[in-house]
Structures are given as C-alpha cells and as structure tokens.
C-alpha positions as CSV (number, residue, x, y, z in Angstrom):
1,M,0.0,0.0,0.0
2,H,2.8,2.4,0.9
3,L,4.5,1.6,-2.4
4,M,1.3,2.4,-4.4
5,I,0.8,5.7,-2.5
6,M,4.5,6.6,-3.0
7,I,4.2,5.9,-6.8
8,G,1.2,8.1,-6.9
9,E,3.0,10.9,-5.2
10,L,6.0,10.6,-7.5
11,V,3.6,10.7,-10.5
12,F,2.2,13.9,-9.1
13,L,5.7,15.3,-8.8
14,I,6.7,14.3,-12.3
15,I,3.5,15.8,-13.9
16,G,4.0,19.0,-11.8
17,A,7.6,19.2,-12.9
18,L,6.6,18.8,-16.6
19,F,4.1,21.6,-16.3
20,L,6.8,23.8,-14.6
21,V,9.2,23.1,-17.5
22,R,6.4,23.9,-20.0
23,A,5.8,27.2,-18.1
24,L,9.4,28.3,-18.9
25,S,8.7,28.4,-22.7
26,P,6.1,31.2,-22.8
27,I,8.0,33.1,-20.1
28,K,11.1,33.0,-22.2
29,R,9.2,34.1,-25.3
30,L,7.7,37.0,-23.3
31,I,11.1,38.0,-22.1
32,S,12.5,38.0,-25.7
33,E,9.7,40.4,-26.8
34,L,10.1,42.9,-23.9
35,P,12.4,45.9,-24.3
36,D,15.3,46.2,-21.9
37,G,14.3,47.6,-18.6
38,T,12.8,46.9,-15.1
39,L,10.0,44.8,-16.4
40,K,12.3,42.5,-18.4
41,R,14.6,42.1,-15.4
42,R,11.6,41.1,-13.2
43,W,10.5,38.5,-15.7
44,R,14.0,37.1,-15.8
45,L,14.0,36.9,-12.0
46,L,10.7,35.0,-12.2
47,S,12.3,32.6,-14.8
48,N,15.2,31.9,-12.5
49,L,12.9,31.4,-9.5
50,T,11.0,28.9,-11.6
51,L,14.2,26.9,-12.3
52,F,15.0,27.0,-8.6
53,F,11.5,25.8,-7.8
54,L,12.0,22.9,-10.3
55,L,15.1,21.8,-8.4
56,F,12.9,21.7,-5.3
57,Y,10.7,19.1,-7.0
58,F,13.6,16.8,-7.5
59,V,14.8,17.3,-3.9
60,F,11.3,16.6,-2.6
61,G,11.0,13.5,-4.8
62,Y,14.4,12.2,-3.7
63,N,13.5,12.6,0.0
64,L,10.1,10.9,-0.7
65,W,12.0,7.9,-2.0
66,L,14.3,7.8,1.0
67,L,11.4,7.9,3.4
68,R,9.1,5.6,1.4
69,E,8.4,3.5,4.4
70,S,6.9,6.4,6.4
71,I,4.5,8.0,4.0
72,T,2.3,10.6,5.7
73,V,-0.7,12.7,4.9
74,L,1.6,15.8,4.8
75,S,3.8,14.2,2.1
76,M,0.7,13.4,0.1
77,L,-0.6,16.9,0.4
78,G,2.9,18.3,-0.5
79,S,3.0,16.2,-3.7
80,L,-0.5,17.4,-4.6
81,M,0.4,21.1,-3.9
82,L,3.5,20.8,-6.0
83,L,1.4,19.4,-8.9
84,L,-1.0,22.2,-8.6
85,G,1.9,24.7,-8.3
86,G,3.3,23.4,-11.6
87,I,-0.1,23.6,-13.3
88,A,-0.6,27.2,-12.0
89,S,2.8,28.3,-13.2
90,Y,2.1,26.9,-16.6
91,V,-1.3,28.6,-16.8
92,M,0.2,31.9,-15.5
93,G,3.0,31.8,-18.2
94,Q,0.5,31.2,-21.0
95,L,-1.8,33.9,-19.7
96,A,1.1,36.4,-19.4
97,L,2.2,35.7,-23.0
98,Q,-1.4,35.9,-24.4
99,T,-2.0,39.2,-22.4
100,A,1.2,40.7,-23.8
101,N,0.2,39.8,-27.3
102,D,-3.3,41.2,-26.9
103,V,-1.9,44.4,-25.4
104,K,0.5,44.7,-28.4
105,D,-2.3,44.1,-30.9
106,M,-4.5,46.7,-29.1
107,A,-1.6,49.2,-29.2
108,I,-1.1,48.6,-33.0
109,L,-4.9,49.1,-33.6
110,Q,-4.9,52.2,-31.5
111,H,-1.9,53.6,-33.4
112,E,-3.5,52.8,-36.8
113,S,-6.8,54.5,-35.7
114,I,-5.1,57.8,-35.1
115,T,-2.4,57.7,-37.9
116,D,-2.7,58.8,-41.5
117,A,-1.6,55.8,-43.6
118,L,0.1,57.9,-46.3
119,T,2.2,60.4,-44.4
120,G,2.6,58.7,-41.0
121,L,1.3,61.8,-39.3
122,K,-1.6,61.9,-36.9
123,N,-5.0,62.0,-38.6
124,R,-7.9,64.4,-38.4
125,R,-9.6,62.4,-35.6
126,Y,-6.5,62.7,-33.4
127,F,-6.1,66.4,-34.3
128,D,-9.7,67.2,-33.2
129,Q,-9.2,65.4,-29.9
130,R,-5.9,67.0,-29.1
131,M,-7.0,70.4,-30.2
132,S,-9.8,70.3,-27.7
133,E,-7.5,69.1,-24.9
134,E,-4.8,71.7,-25.7
135,V,-7.2,74.6,-25.8
136,A,-8.8,73.6,-22.5
137,L,-5.4,73.2,-20.9
138,S,-4.1,76.6,-22.2
139,L,-7.3,78.4,-21.1
140,R,-7.2,76.8,-17.6
141,H,-3.5,77.7,-17.0
142,K,-3.5,80.9,-19.0
143,L,-0.8,79.5,-21.4
144,P,-0.2,80.6,-25.0
145,L,-1.3,78.3,-27.8
146,S,-0.9,78.7,-31.5
147,L,-2.2,76.8,-34.5
148,M,-0.6,76.6,-38.0
149,L,-2.4,75.4,-41.1
150,L,-0.1,74.6,-44.0
151,D,-1.2,74.0,-47.6
152,V,0.8,72.9,-50.6
153,D,0.7,75.5,-53.4
154,H,-0.7,74.3,-56.7
155,F,-0.9,70.7,-55.5
156,K,-3.6,69.9,-58.1
157,K,-1.1,70.9,-60.8
158,I,1.5,68.5,-59.4
159,N,-1.0,65.6,-59.5
160,D,-2.1,66.6,-63.0
161,T,1.5,66.9,-64.3
162,Y,3.3,64.1,-62.6
163,G,0.5,61.8,-61.4
164,H,-1.0,61.0,-58.0
165,Q,2.0,58.7,-57.1
166,I,4.3,61.7,-57.2
167,G,1.7,63.8,-55.3
168,D,1.7,61.2,-52.6
169,E,5.5,61.2,-52.5
170,V,5.4,65.0,-52.1
171,L,3.1,64.7,-49.1
172,S,5.2,62.0,-47.5
173,S,8.4,64.1,-47.9
174,L,6.7,67.2,-46.5
175,A,5.5,65.2,-43.5
176,K,9.1,64.1,-42.7
177,L,10.5,67.6,-43.1
178,I,7.9,69.1,-40.8
179,S,8.2,66.3,-38.2
180,G,12.0,66.8,-38.2
181,M,11.8,70.5,-37.5
182,V,9.0,70.9,-34.9
183,R,9.4,70.2,-31.2
184,D,8.5,67.0,-29.5
185,S,5.6,68.8,-27.7
186,D,4.1,70.0,-31.0
187,I,1.3,68.0,-32.6
188,V,1.5,67.5,-36.4
189,A,-1.5,66.1,-38.2
190,R,-2.8,65.7,-41.8
191,Y,-5.8,68.0,-41.7
192,G,-7.2,67.0,-45.0
193,G,-6.0,66.6,-48.6
194,E,-2.8,68.5,-48.9
195,E,-3.3,70.5,-45.7
196,I,-1.2,69.9,-42.6
197,A,-2.0,71.3,-39.2
198,I,0.5,72.0,-36.5
199,I,-0.6,72.6,-32.9
200,T,2.2,74.4,-30.9
201,P,1.5,74.5,-27.2
202,R,3.0,77.2,-25.0
203,T,3.9,79.1,-28.1
204,S,3.1,82.8,-28.8
205,K,1.9,84.1,-32.2
206,E,5.4,85.6,-32.8
207,E,7.2,82.4,-32.0
208,A,4.8,80.4,-34.2
209,A,5.5,82.9,-37.1
210,L,9.2,82.3,-36.8
211,L,8.8,78.5,-36.9
212,A,6.4,78.8,-39.9
213,E,8.9,81.0,-41.8
214,R,11.7,78.5,-41.2
215,L,9.4,75.7,-42.4
216,R,8.4,77.7,-45.5
217,D,12.0,78.5,-46.3
218,L,13.2,74.9,-45.8
219,I,10.4,73.4,-48.0
220,E,11.1,75.9,-50.8
221,K,14.7,74.8,-50.9
222,T,14.2,71.0,-50.6
223,T,13.6,68.5,-53.3
224,V,10.5,66.6,-52.2
225,A,10.2,64.1,-55.1
226,M,11.8,63.0,-58.3
227,V,10.1,61.7,-61.4
228,G,11.5,58.2,-62.0
229,T,11.4,58.2,-65.8
230,T,13.0,61.6,-66.4
231,Q,14.7,62.2,-63.1
232,E,13.0,65.5,-63.0
233,V,13.3,67.2,-59.6
234,V,10.0,68.2,-58.0
235,Q,10.0,71.2,-55.7
236,V,7.1,72.9,-54.0
237,T,6.2,75.9,-52.0
238,V,3.7,76.1,-49.1
239,S,1.4,78.7,-47.7
240,L,0.8,79.0,-43.9
241,G,-1.9,80.6,-41.8
242,I,-1.4,81.2,-38.1
243,C,-3.6,82.1,-35.2
244,S,-3.2,82.1,-31.4
245,L,-5.6,82.1,-28.4
246,S,-6.4,85.6,-27.4
247,P,-9.1,87.6,-25.6
248,V,-11.0,87.4,-28.9
249,I,-10.1,83.8,-29.9
250,T,-11.2,81.8,-26.9
251,D,-12.2,78.4,-28.2
252,K,-11.2,75.6,-30.6
253,D,-13.6,76.5,-33.4
254,A,-12.5,80.1,-33.5
255,L,-8.9,79.2,-33.5
256,I,-9.3,76.8,-36.5
257,E,-11.5,79.3,-38.3
258,E,-9.1,82.2,-38.0
259,S,-6.1,80.0,-38.9
260,D,-7.9,78.9,-42.0
261,Q,-8.8,82.5,-42.8
262,A,-5.1,83.5,-42.5
263,L,-4.2,80.6,-44.8
264,Y,-6.7,81.8,-47.3
265,L,-5.1,85.3,-47.3
266,A,-1.6,83.7,-47.7
267,K,-2.8,82.0,-50.9
268,K,-4.7,85.1,-52.0
269,Y,-1.7,87.4,-51.6
270,G,0.5,85.2,-53.9
271,R,1.2,81.9,-52.0
272,N,4.6,80.8,-50.6
273,R,4.2,83.0,-47.6
274,V,3.1,83.1,-43.9
275,V,0.1,85.2,-42.8
276,V,-0.6,85.7,-39.1
277,S,-4.1,86.5,-38.0
278,N,-4.7,90.0,-36.5
279,W,-6.8,88.5,-33.8
C-alpha cells in the first residue's frame, strides 16, 4: 500500500515538474519580446525562480523515495500542492504571453486608428481630440497656444502633371521635413487633402510665425520628389496661416477658423508666404 501511494506521489511530482518546464517556454518568449528595462529584469528573475522551484521538485522526490516506508498525509498533500503549483505556473505563463500579445495588438490598432496611412502623421480624428485638450489646458492655466495650417501651393497641378503617385511622395516628404523641424511637444496632423495642421502648445503668435517661416524656407529649398522616368526634380512651396488664443479667440472652433482665414489670405496674396491672424 505504501508503495502504491508513493508511486502516486511521484507521478504527481513528475507531472507537476513537466508543467513547470512547460511554463518556462512562454515566459522566455515573453522576455525576448520585452524591451530592456525593469519589467524585463523582473520576468528574468521569475524565470530563475521557476528553475529553482523545479530543483525543489527533485529534492522533494528524492526525500520521498528515501522515506518511502513512512508515507504521511503531509507528504501526500505536499506532492499534490507541487502538482497544482506546476499547473498554476504553466497557466500563468500562458496567460502572461497571451495578455502581452493582446496588449500589443491593441496598441497597434490604436496607433492605426489615429495615424494617417500615407504620411505617417496623426490623422484628423486625433487632431480634433488633441485640439480640444490643448485649448482647454491653455485656457485653464493661461498659457499661449498657436495653430498653424499649411497648404501645398498648386498641389492639383502637381497631380495633373506628374500623377498621384508623385503627389503622394510630395506629401510624405513634407511630413518628414515638418516632423523633423518641430518640437516633441508640437502636434502635427494631416488636416485633409494637402493641408497639414501643427498645434504648438506654449507658443506665442510671434514664436509660431518664426517657426512657420523656417518651415516655408526649408520646404522651398528642398527636393520633395523625383520623377522616376525623367529624373526631373520636383520642388514645391507652401502657404501657412497662423492664429493664437487671445481675448477674442477663446475656443477651438474660432482658433481653427481664424487660422484657416489666415491661410486663405496667404494664398490670395500670392502663395509661398506666412500670414498671421490679426486677432
């Protein structure tokens, strides 16, 4: 009878140890996908503890064999608990890996939902959300806030002359130029068509005008596309309209409307220029 019980306990230990070994696989996969940092170090510590725990299974099984003539209820409960511990570790490892994959998928979906596929800039949906947030924050703390609207001059002519593929290349190049010049705190979004919006928190109208002029000058001097068949260089100019929060401009809609009106004047006055709203 003692021999049968001992064999049963050893079977519990072996099965528990197998589950524990299986638990290491998803944990190692999770560690390989994590960036270097505190979280990765903690999972590595857990992996090492699991290996140490596995050693304990063998020690317990060896002692159980040595004391096979004195099987007790405690040794039976110990074997059962170690079996359940191995199963729990395996389930925890699988859940951790699945959760990490689900979180990654959600992050990708969230990124795609707020990103313009062509330019890689934020899209109109994200712009509207952040615009509301930044206006509310600026009004609450009495901080300056400016908005720039940028439009590519004669963009329809570019599409008609070179084709929409070159037009798309122009927009992509402009997006990279602008993203490389603005600050990390600025929000750049594709506002629609060939228009790009730049929200500049904690920036006065004068500071925004200086940035806009640097952007205009850089874009005018940069080759933004090249026609593949003829190697013809494509260069463009842009017009920019700027407006800032003020005692007159006190909400999101007014800020967008006045920036758009300033952009309209920039194009009306001959394009390739910056116009700042008087309000």
